[in-house]
N, C-alpha and C positions, 0 to 999 in steps of 0.2 A: 915270316920275313920281317926283319927289324926295320924300323923307319925312323927318320928324323924330320923335324918340322922345318919348313922353309923360312918361317918367321914366327915370332911369338903368337900363339893362338891360331896359326894358319894350318892348312891341311898338311898331312904327312906325305913324304916322298920316300920311296924305298931307299934304304941305306945302301950305298955302293952302286946305285943305278948310274949307268953311263949317261953322260950328257948327250952323247951321240945315240939318240933313241933308236936309230935304225939298227944298232948292234944288239938290241935287246932280243934274246931268243924267244921270249914269251909274247912279244908284241905281234908277231906275225899272225897268230891265231885270232887276235882281236881285230885285225884288219881284213880278215876273210869273211865272206858271207857264210853263215852257218849252214850246214847241210840239213836236209829235211828227211825224216824217216820214211820208210816205204809205206807206213800206215797213215801218212799224212793225207788229209782230205782237202783237195784243192777247192777253193771257194772263189769262183770267177766273179761273183757279185762284189766281193771286197777287193779283189785284185784290180778290177776295173776302176773302183773308187780311188785306189792308190795311184793308178796311172793318170786318171783325170786330175787328181789332186796335184801331182808334181807338174802337170802340164799347165794348169791354170793358176796355181798359187805358189807363193814363196815358202810357205810353211805347211807341213802336213803333220798332224798329231795322231798317233795310234796309242790310245789310252785305255787301259783296262787292268783288272786285278791280276794277281799272280795266277798263272795257269790259264789265262784267257786265250792263249794262242797268238799273242802279238808278234813275238819274234819269228815263229814258224811262218805265219802269214807273210810277214815282210820279207823274210829271207827267200821264200818260194817265189814271191813276186820279183825280187831283185835278180834271182838266178834266171828268170825268164828272158833277161836282156843279155845279148852278147856284147863283148868288148867292141868298141870303147864306150858303148852306151850303158854298160852295167854300172849301177850306182856305187860310189865309194861307201865303205862300211867301217864303222868304229864301234866296238862294244865298250861302253864306258865302265871304268873301274873307279873305286873310291880315290885312288891315288891321282886320278885326273883332276881332282879339285885343286891341285897345285897349278897355278896359271902357266908357269914356264913349261911344265910337263904337258899340259893339255894342248896348248897351241902348237907345240912341236909334233905331238902325236897326230893332231888333226891335219897338219901339213903333210905328214907322211902318208896318212890315209888317202888324201886327195892326190898326192903324187903317185902312189901305187896304183890308183885307178886311172892314171893318165891325165888327170885334170891339170896338174902343174908339172913343170919341168923337174926332173929327178934331183938335179943339184939344188934347185930352189926348195924342194920339199924336204930335203935332209939337212938343209943349212940350219945351224944352231942359232938361237936368238942370243945376241951378245949384250943387248942393253934393253932393260924394261921400258925405257922411254920411247922405244921404237913403235909402241902401240901395235901389237901384232894383229889385232882385228882389222885396223885400218889398212895395214900393209897387205894383208891377205885379201881384203876386199878389193883393193886396187888391182891385184893380180887376177882375181876372178873376173872383174869387170872387163878385162882385156880379152877374155876367152870368147871364142866365136859363138858358142852355144851354152845354154845353162848347164851347170854341173849339179848332180844330185848326190847328196851324202846322207846316209842313215846313221843316226846316233842311237844305238840300242841300249836298253837298260839305263835310260837317262835319269831315272829317279835317283841314281847315285850321285848325280851332279847337284851339289848343294851350295856351291860357291857363287854368291850373287855377282861377283866381279866377272866371272867367266860367262854367266848367263847374259849379263849386260853386254859383254863383248860379242856374243852371238847375235844379239839383237842389233848391235851396231853393224856387224858383218852383213846381215840381211839387208839392212837399210842402204849400205854403201856399195853393195856388189852390183848395182845397176841391173837387178833382175837376173843375174847370171848364176845365182845360187838357189838351189831347192833343198831345203832342210827337212828331213823326215825324222821326227823324234818319236821313239818307241819307249813308253814309260808307264810305270804303275800309277804315278801320280801326275798332277798337273805341274808342268815346269814353271819356273819363276818368271818366265817371259810375260810381258804385258799382253796376254791373249785377247783382252777386250779390245785393244787397238787393232789387232789383226782381224778380229771378227768384224769390227765396225768398218774396216777398209775392204772387207771381202778378200783378204789375203791368206786365209787359212782354210784347210780342209781337215775335218775331224772324223776319226773312226773311234767310237766309244764302246764301252762294255756291252751295251745293248746291241750294237751292230756286230760285235764279235761273238755273241751267243749263237750256238749252233741251232739251226732249225731241225725239225724232226727228220727231214730228208737227209740233212748232213749227218745227223747222229746215226741214222740207219746205215749210211755209207761207211762211217767210221767203224761200226760194229762188223760190217761185212768184211772190211779190210783186216779185221782181227779174227776172221773166220767164225764169227758168232751169228747165230740166227735168233731173232727176237720178233715176236708178232708186232704188227703196227700199233696195237694197243700198248704192248710192252715198251716199245720205243717211245711212244707218246708219254707214258708214265715216267720213264727214265729221264726224258728231256725236261719234263715238268719238274721233277724232283731236283735235278741239277741246275735248273734254270738255263740250260744250254751251255753250262760252264765246260770248256774244252777239257781241262785237266780232269775234272770229275768224270766225264764220259770216258776218257782214255783209261783212267785208273780203274774204273768199273770194268772196262773191257779186259784189262790185264788180269784183274782179280777173278773174273768170271771164266777165263780161258780154260781153267781146269775143272769147271763145274759140269756135271753130266746133264743138267737141265737148266738152261739159261733163264727161262721164265720163272722157274721156282727160285733160282738164286736171287733174282731181282726182288721177288716178294719177301724173301727172308733176309735180304741184305741189310746189315746194320752199319750205317755210315759212321757211327761213333767208334766202331772198332774195325777199322779198315785202313788200307793204304791211303785213301782219300783223307781220313782223319790225320794220319801221320804227315801228309803233305801240308795240310792247312795249319796244323799246329806248329810245324817247323817254319813254314814260309810266312805265316801271317801272325798267329798269336804270339809265338815266342820272339818275334821280331819287334814287338811293341814294348814301350816302357811299362813299368809295373802298374802305374795308375790306369793306363789304357787297357792292359790285360785284365785288371780287376773289373773295369767297366764293361768290357766285352763279355766276360763270364757272367756277371750279374744281370746284364740286360738281355742275355740270350733267352730269358723266360718271356720276353715281350714280343708281340707281333710288330708293334710300332714303338719307337723310342722317342720320347720328348726329353730335352735336356733337363728340365725340372724333375721329371720322373726318374731319370737316370741318377740325378743327385740324391733323390730320396732313397734309391736302392743302394747307392754306394756310400752315402753319408758325406760325400764331398760337395764341392761347389763349383767345379770347373768342367762339368760335363759338356757344356756347349762347345768349348774350345777343343776338347778331346774328340768329340764326335765329328767336328768340322775337319780336324786333322786326319782322322781315320777315313773320312769320305774323300778328302783330297788325295790321300795315299792309296785309294782303291783297296782298302783293307776289308773288302766285303761288307762295307757299310755305305749305304746310299741315302741321300736326302729325298724325302717324299713329302708332298703337301705342306710346303712352307717350313715350319720349325721342326717337323718330325723326320725321323730317320728309320731305316730298317736294315737288319742284317740279312745276308743271303740265307735262305731257309736251310740249306744243307750245312752251312757254316754254323748257324745257330743250333742245329740239331747236334752237331759234334761238340759244340761248347757246352750244351746242357749235360751231355755225358761227362765231360770233364768237370763240370760244376758239381755233379753228384759224387764224383770220385774224390775231388779235392776238398769239398765242404759238405759232408753228409748232413742232411736236415735243413740246409740253408734254402734250398729251392722253394720249399713250402712257405717259409717266412717271406721270401721275396715276392711270391705270388700274392700273399695277403697284403703286404705293403703296397704293391702295385694296385691291387683291387681298391684299397681305401683311397689312394691318390686319384685313381680314375673315376671313382664314384663322386668324390668331391669336385672333380672337374666336370661332372655332368655327362660322362661317357659310359652310359649304363651297359651297353653290350660288352665293351672291353672289361668293365669292372666285374661283370658277372662271370666272364671267362676265367678271370684270375681268382675270384672267390671260390668258384667251383674247383679249379685246379688246386686250391689250398684246402679243399674239403669242407669249406664253410657254406654248406647248402642252406642252412637256416638263414644266415646273413644274406645270401643271394636272394632267397625268397622274400625276405623283408624289403630289400632294395627294389625288387621287381614290383611288388605290390605298392610300395611307397611312392614309386614313380608313376602310378596309375597305368602300368603297362599291361594289365589284364585285358585291355582293349585289343591287344595283339592277337588274341585267340579268335576274334570275331571279324577280322577283315576279310573281305572276299578276295583281296590280293594275295592271301596266303598268310600262314602263321608268321609272326615277326621273329627277328633274330633272337631277341632275348627270350621269348617264349620257347623257341626251339632249343635253346641252351638248357632250359629247365625241364625238358622232356625226360631227362635221365635222373630226375630227383628221386632218391631212394624212398621207399615206403616208410622207413623209420623216421624221416624228418617230420617233426611235429611243430605246432604253433599255428596261430590263426592265418598267417600269410601262406604257409604251406597248404593249409586246407582250402584257402580261397583259390590258389592256383589249381589244385585238383578239381575244385568245383567249376572253375572256368573251363578247364579242359573237357570235363564231362558235359557241361551245358553247350559248349561249342559243337560237340558231337551229338547234341540233342538227346543225351542220356539223362533224362529228368530225375529218375530215382537216385542215381549216383550223385548228380549235381546237388540235389536237395540234401542228401545225407552229409556231404562235405560242407555245405553251407551251415547246417545245424551244428556240426562239430566245430566249425570256425566260430559260430556264435557263442558256444559255451566257453571258449577260451578268450574270445574278444572282450567279454565283460570283465575278465580278471586282468588282462594284460594290455588292452588297447589304450586305455586312458584317453588322452586327447589326440589320438592318432587319426586325424581327419582323412588322410588318403586311404588308410586301411578301412575305415568305416564307409567311406564313399565307394570303394571297390566292392565291399560286401553288399551295399545297397544296389549298386549297378547289377550285380549278379542275381540278386533277388528279383529285380525287374525282368531279367532274361528268363529266370525260372517261372515267374508269373505269366509271362507271355506263352511259354511252352505249355503251361498248365491251364491256360484259358481262364486265369483268375484276374479279372479287371480290377477288383478292389485291391488286391495285393500289389498289382502293377502301379496303381495310383499312389499307394502308400510308399512304395519303394522310390518312385519318381520324386515325391515330396521330400523324402530323406536325402536323395542325391542333391536336390536343389538347396536344401538347408546346409548340407555339408560343403557344397561347392562355394558358398559364400565365405567359408572359413579359410579357403585357399587364396593365395595371391592370384590376381587376375591373369598374370602371364603364365602361371603354372597350369591353370585350366585351359588357357588358349593354346598351350603347347600340345594339347590332345584333342584336336578337332574330330578325330575318328570316334573317340569316346562319346562326344556330344551327339554325333550322328547316330551311333548305335542306341544311345539312350532314347532319343526322340523317335527313332524308327520302331523300337520295341514298344514304347509307350503308345505310339500310333496303332501298332498291330493289336495291342490289348483293347484300345478304344474301338477299333474296327470290329473286333470280336464281340464287343458289347453292343454293337449297333449304333454307336455314337459317331456317325459318318462325318458330320460337319467338323467335329473336334478332331477326328482322325486325319481329315484332309488338311486342316490347318497345321497340325503337328508334323505331317509329312512334308509340307512346304517349308516349314522351319528346318527340318532335317536336311532338305536339299540345299537350302541357303547356307547351312553350316558345313555342307560337304565340299564347298569350294576350297581347294588346296589339298584335299585328300586324293587318294588313288581313284581314278574314274570308276573303277569297278565297285567302289563303295557307294556310288550314287545309284547303283542298280536297284537295290531293294526298296528304298523309299520311292523310286520311280515306279517300280512294279506294283507296290501296294497302292500308290496313288492311282494307277491305271485301274486297279480293282475297285477302288472307291468310286471312281468315275463311272465304271460299268454298273455298279450296284445302284447308283443314283440315276441311271438311265442316260448318261452322257456317253453314248457309244463311240462317237467320233473322237472325243477327247481321250477316252479310254484306249482306243487303238493308237493314237498318237503317243501317249505316254508309254504304252507297252513297247512300241517299236523303238522309242528313245532308249528304254531300258535295255532292250536287246542289243542296240548299237553300242551302248556304253561297255557292255561286256565283250562284244565281238571285236572291238578295236584294241582291246588290251589283253585278251584271254590267252593268246599264244597257244601253247600245247596243254594248258591246264585241264581241258575238258569240262570246264565249269559251264553249266547251262542255266540260264535264268528262267526257272520253272514257272513262277507266278505270271510273269509277263507273257510267256507262251500260252499259258492256260487262258488268259484274258483274250489273246489273239484267236485262240481256238473257239472260244465262245462267241466272239464277234463274228467269226467266219460262219458258224452254225446259224446265227441269227440271220445272216445274209444268204443262207442256203448253199454256201460254198463248202460242201462236205470234204472235198479233197484238201483244201487249204486248212480246214479245221483239223483233219487227220495229220497233216504235215506238222502243224504247230504242236499238237499233242504228243507227237513222237519225240519232240525235244525234251519232254518232261519224264521220259522213261529211262531207267538204267542208271549206271554210275555217272556221277557228275550232274544229276538232275537238280541239284541244290545242295548247298553246304550249310553246316552248322544249324542254326535255329530255323533255317528255311527248309530243312529236310522234312520227311513225311511225318515227324512228330509235332510239327507246328500245326495247331488246330485250324488256322485260317487256310493254310495250303492243303491240309488233309481234306477239308470239306470241298474246296474248289476242285481239287484233283478228282475226287470221287464223283462230283456232279458232272464235270466235263466228260469223264470217261463213261459215265452212265449214259449221258445223252448221245455220245458217239456210238455206243453199242445199240441204242434204240434206233439211230439213223440207219444202222445196218440190220435192223429187224431182229435183234437178239435181246428180248426183255430180261431173260435170265442172267445174261452177262451184265446187263445194266443194273439189275438188283444186286448182283455180286459186287460190282464196283462200289455201290453205295454202302454195302456191308463193311467195306474197308475203312469207311469214314467213322472212326471210333470216337473222335472228340466231341461231336454234338451231345453224346451221352456221358462221355468220360471226363470232359473238362469240368473244372471246379465251378465255373459260372456258365450257365447255358447261353447260347448265342441265338437271339431271335431270328436274325436273317439266315443263319446257317441252318437252323431247324426248318425254316420256311423253304429254303432251296432244296434241301434233301427230301422234304415232304412232297414238294411239287414233282421232283424227279422220280421219286418212288411211286407216286400216284400214276404218272404217265406210263411207267414200266408195268405196273400192275394191270392197268387197263389193257395194254397190249398183250399181257400174259393171260388175260381172260378172268382175272380175279377181281371183279368189279367191287365186291363187298369190301375187300381189303383196300382197294383204291379209294373208296369213300371214307373208310375208317381212318386211313392215314392222314386225311385232310380234316377230319372232324375234331374240332377243339373249340371250346367256348370263346377263346380269344382270337381265333383265326380270322383273318379278314384280308381285304385287298382284292383288286380286280383279278389278278392272276389266280388267286386261290378260288375266287368265285367261278371263273371260267373252268378251272381244273375240276372243281366239284360238280359243275353242270355236266362236264364231259363224262365224268365217272358215273353220274346218275343216268345219263342217256345210254351209256354203254350197258349199265345194269339193266335198264328197261328193255333194251334190244336183245340182250343175251339171257336175261334172267339171272337171278342171284346165284352165285357159286358157293357151294358148301365146302367145308373142309378148312384146314388151317391155312393161315397166310403163308405163302411160300417163303418169303424172306423180307427183311427190312421193315416189317410191320411194327417193330419196336420203335421206329422213328416216329414219335408222336410230338408234334409241336406243342409246347406248353406256354408259349407266349406268341403274340401276333407277329407275323413276318414283317420286316421293314420293307425294303425294296426287293425286287427279284428280276430275273431275266424274262 
């Protein structure tokens, strides 16, 4: 249809259009409420909001992206009213940007709905000075009740003069006009004024999104059957976008298996893609199309990052325009934006087709920008997507993120991203990540091997890389604790402290969990060596540093502190600390199944000392099976290995089973296997073994297990006397020691129970 302009630079009006707009044969369809298909899902929750909106407000805005179901929702709502209450309707066209044409058509829509006298409605405007908005406002103000009119596809209205006229019309109509605007973008009206005055009701994209129940009903109307899980997955994938759900239903209609079709459905090659490309992407100017395609690789879009990907400098304006136009771009978290996930997926397919090889370069550019911005998780995602695993490993270690493997709250996001690192990735950072992964799982041989490989490459490549060296020292401390090597633990702790001073203070303070883990592991090593006073002071320092970390990360220093209190004879304080540790985990555990083993072992021993065998058994049960402790606190930790063995041995004795008691002690490998022997650990196991051997009748072995030149202490003296008395009463037993006689204390025990 050819057009002419009403004035220089003004909107175009169809050439030959009759000034008597009522004679236009095409206008009738624009003034009728559109029909709804038989597969339309009625949505009472939104229809009620529309009804309430026109009852209480002068302006109602239904705003959402293409295919959100705005027109169908509003037309179904309008059809629910019988004449004369049915709202007037006008579907806006681009030609309506001509003021003369718009005001005449608006009059005709109101007249056809019975709101104005017919001769008034079809009267032509003779003089622009008549101010059509004011004239129409006066006529509406004389109506007995408010008139409702829907202006559909209002995003086509771009003439500020007409929008200003509508604003004047609402203000001057004395409350007798209710205007419902259905639009993809925000109209040019001063919405902030209507919001401040409480004169607007809004239904936005989030409101228009289908719930899983509504999506299920839509599929049912298309004779499709999908499991609740399938419906949930489809709704999540489309984010409840109405057109996406309907187009999927139409595409799946011919599929023999709807569930399988959903799993194999490729959005990038579908009718959904055709719709979005035609209605959204191709409708944008070239610079916006380029930005949409290039930023489709991002989960979140920052204007500066978008500029880095496009090489332009106007991303902020473009993103704002796209968001206002509901072009499947929405603002999130201040300056950031995001694309609709399904739209972004389709755009990535287009990007690969139109610009082969560009996607990897975009990922790498994004990775570098995000790393420079201090956003490690996002930077790693894009570095990995670009195939730059070694770079990702270097950034991870350089950020001191190895701490993420040792949090009781679970593995960190960045660490989880690196779980898929190929075995062929080399370099000290990659080896340290593998070492951290192994040590967190208490796999000491594997962890040590990776540490050694990292050390051989560090000397040649690390240079002045303090974060790399600090991470290596931290992991050596973890390994020393698992290995029962106090000397190595102290050396590693000194190295960490020396390297820490080379870092900016804020860099170190950004990693409180790392400090907590360092202090806790050092304290465990000192505890193993029998330096209880030093271990206690270090654990208190760890708890002080734990402020601001996840509460679950306070558990282990609390549990070890409870053990120190128990070993020094402070039973009451030990119980208090142990219960506090249990509480820290219980309040935050959720469904993780994590059990604070050491704390429960302390509580079990306290209960046995008080003669409460049932309570001791209940506490000990918490230390068995999956979840009994994670990472370095699992059975390979020498401290826990000994305490577990002793508690289980004594429980077996309380049940009169010395052989089970000796078998439990046999599982405590670390007193003999650890690099440095622990005096208190050997003392505890010797006492427990002697008690079990006496009950088993092997008094010679009971005496032998306690016999050592450096042995001493009241508990050992009592145990030795008991063994000798038993030997005198029963006579010496001949034959080999049944079990655990290899447990021979080589240094005097410190404290014991």
